[in-house]
Structure formats: structure tokens, C-alpha cells
C-alpha positions in Angstrom: 3.2 -6.4 16.1 4.3 -3.1 14.3 1.8 -1.3 12.1 3.2 -0.1 8.8 1.6 2.1 6.2 2.0 0.5 2.8 1.2 2.1 -0.6 0.8 0.6 -3.9 1.4 3.2 -6.3 -0.2 2.5 -9.7 0.4 3.9 -13.3 -0.6 2.2 -16.6 -0.9 -1.2 -14.9 2.4 -1.0 -13.4 3.4 -0.7 -9.8 6.3 1.4 -8.4 8.7 -0.5 -6.1 11.5 0.9 -4.2 14.9 -0.4 -2.8 17.6 0.5 -0.5 21.3 -0.1 -1.4 21.8 -3.7 -1.7 18.3 -4.5 -0.6 15.4 -6.1 -2.1 12.6 -4.6 -3.8 9.6 -3.4 -1.8 6.4 -1.4 -1.9 6.9 2.4 -0.5 5.9 2.7 3.0 7.0 2.5 6.7 6.3 2.3 10.3 3.3 4.4 11.7 4.7 6.9 14.4 2.6 6.8 17.5 1.1 10.2 17.0 0.1 9.7 13.3 -2.9 7.8 11.4 -2.0 5.2 9.0 -3.1 7.8 6.3 -0.7 10.6 7.6 2.1 7.7 7.8 1.5 6.8 4.0 1.7 10.4 3.1 4.6 11.1 4.8 6.5 7.8 3.8 5.6 8.3 0.1 7.2 11.9 -0.1 10.1 10.7 2.1 10.9 7.8 -0.2 10.1 9.1 -3.7 9.3 12.9 -3.4 5.8 12.3 -4.4 3.7 14.7 -2.7 -0.1 15.5 -2.7 -1.2 12.2 -3.8 -4.6 10.9 -3.3 -5.0 7.5 -1.7 -7.8 4.9 -1.2 -7.6 2.6 1.7 -7.7 -1.1 0.4 -7.1 -3.5 3.3 -5.0 -4.8 6.2 -2.5 -7.4 5.7 -0.9 -9.3 8.3 2.7 -10.2 7.9 4.9 -12.3 10.5 5.9 -9.1 12.5 4.2 -6.2 10.8 0.5 -5.3 10.2 0.4 -3.5 6.8 -2.2 -0.7 6.1 -2.5 -0.8 2.6 -3.4 2.1 0.1 -3.7 2.6 -3.5 -2.5 5.6 -5.2 -2.9 6.3 -8.8 0.0 8.3 -10.0 -0.2 10.8 -12.9 2.1 10.3 -15.9 3.9 13.7 -15.3 4.9 12.8 -11.7 8.3 11.4 -11.6 9.5 9.5 -8.5 12.9 10.0 -7.1 14.6 8.1 -4.5 15.3 9.9 -1.4 16.5 9.3 2.2 17.4 5.8 2.5 16.0 4.8 -0.8 18.5 4.1 -3.7 16.2 3.1 -6.5 12.5 3.5 -7.6 11.2 1.6 -10.7 8.0 0.7 -12.3 7.3 -3.1 -12.8 4.4 -5.0 -14.1 2.7 -7.2 -11.5 3.8 -10.5 -13.4 7.4 -9.2 -13.3 7.2 -8.4 -9.6 6.7 -12.1 -8.8 10.0 -12.8 -10.4 11.9 -10.2 -8.4 13.6 -10.6 -5.2 11.1 -9.1 -2.7 9.6 -10.0 0.6 6.4 -12.2 0.7 4.1 -9.3 1.7 5.2 -7.2 -1.0 4.4 -10.1 -3.7 1.0 -10.9 -1.9 -0.1 -7.2 -1.6 0.5 -6.7 -5.2 -1.1 -9.9 -6.2 -4.3 -9.0 -4.1 -4.4 -5.4 -5.2 -4.6 -6.1 -8.8 -6.8 -9.2 -8.4 -9.4 -6.7 -6.9 -8.5 -3.9 -9.2 -12.1 -4.1 -11.0 -13.7 -3.1 -7.6 -11.6 0.0 -7.4 -12.4 1.0 -10.8 -16.2 0.3 -10.5 -17.1 1.5 -7.2 -16.7 4.9 -5.5 -15.2 5.5 -2.3 -18.2 5.0 0.0 -17.6 3.1 3.3 -15.4 3.3 6.2 -14.4 -0.3 5.8 -11.2 -1.7 4.0 -12.0 -3.4 0.6 -10.3 -6.5 2.0 -8.8 -7.5 5.3 -6.1 -10.3 5.0 -4.3 -12.0 7.8 -4.8 -12.0 11.5 -5.0 -8.4 13.1 -6.0 -7.4 16.7 -7.3 -4.2 15.3 -10.6 -4.6 13.5 -11.4 -2.6 10.5 -13.6 -0.2 12.3 -10.6 0.6 14.6 -8.5 1.4 11.6 -11.2 3.8 10.3 -11.0 5.7 13.6 -7.1 6.0 13.0 -7.7 7.9 9.8 -8.5 5.1 7.2 -12.0 5.9 6.5 -11.6 6.1 2.7 -11.9 2.2 2.0 -14.6 0.6 0.0 -16.1 -2.4 1.4 -15.2 -5.3 3.6 -14.6 -8.7 1.8 -12.7 -11.9 2.9 -10.0 -13.3 0.9 -12.1 -16.4 0.2 -14.5 -14.2 -1.6 -12.0 -13.1 -4.5 
């Protein structure tokens, strides 16, 4: 299973999605290289795909897809930052979470957005204080503590999907 850094970019209760030419919408992110942590991959991918640099992240959870394990980060994007499509990305656009459920996206994109906004109140109420992700979803051969060792040490708490 490949590891992927996935970023939920949030501004005014909207989420940034990106798309390649003639492709479906997805969350920014990409494959984690062998020599980098999930956090480093998230920073690199966000800048490569949207030109957004210097963004602070909170590690939310792991999401197990069919062939990829998503290390999901949250980034609050300032109003003055303007994402621009770069490299393989042809479009960047802000969508409400409700609208995302009607777009042509992958199942992981829809599920990750849904989970991120369902637990939004945790992100707003609690400071970053734990090395565990806020939520661990899907099957993973890498426990949360191992993820923290690889550079994801900014999560909040470990919950199960059933607790939401």
C-alpha cells in the first residue's frame, strides 16, 4: 500500500480541491517519497500543486483507501493567499463540503472531507497536544505512534470512527 500526504485546505468553511486536465477533483497531495516524512510530503505537494508555501498544518488522521494510505493534514489558508494551479494541476477551486458530495471525485476525497468537517469542532476547541492523530480511519499496517515517528507529531487525540 502506498502512503500519500493529503491536505484539507480550509478557508471560510470551504475546501480547496485541485484537478488535472480532464480529471476529477481531489484534495491536494501526493505520494510520500522514501526519504521524507508525511509532513514534508504535505508541504512539498501543496506548494508544487497550488503555489501555497509556508502553510502550517495539523495532522488529523490516517485514512485507508483501496490502494493508498492517506496521512491527512488540515491547513487553514489565509484570505490573502491565492492558490494557483502548478505542474500537473490545471484547476484549483474552493467548494463547500456539501457541494463536494455532488462533484466527480474519488471516494477517499469525499470521505476525508466529510470526516474533517464532522470533527471540525475538535480542531477549533483543543490545542495541538498529542503525538496521536485526531482520527484513525480504515485499516493500516502503520500504527499512529509509527506515523508520529515519521514526522506527524502534531495531531490531537486518537478516536475511532464509531465515536463521532
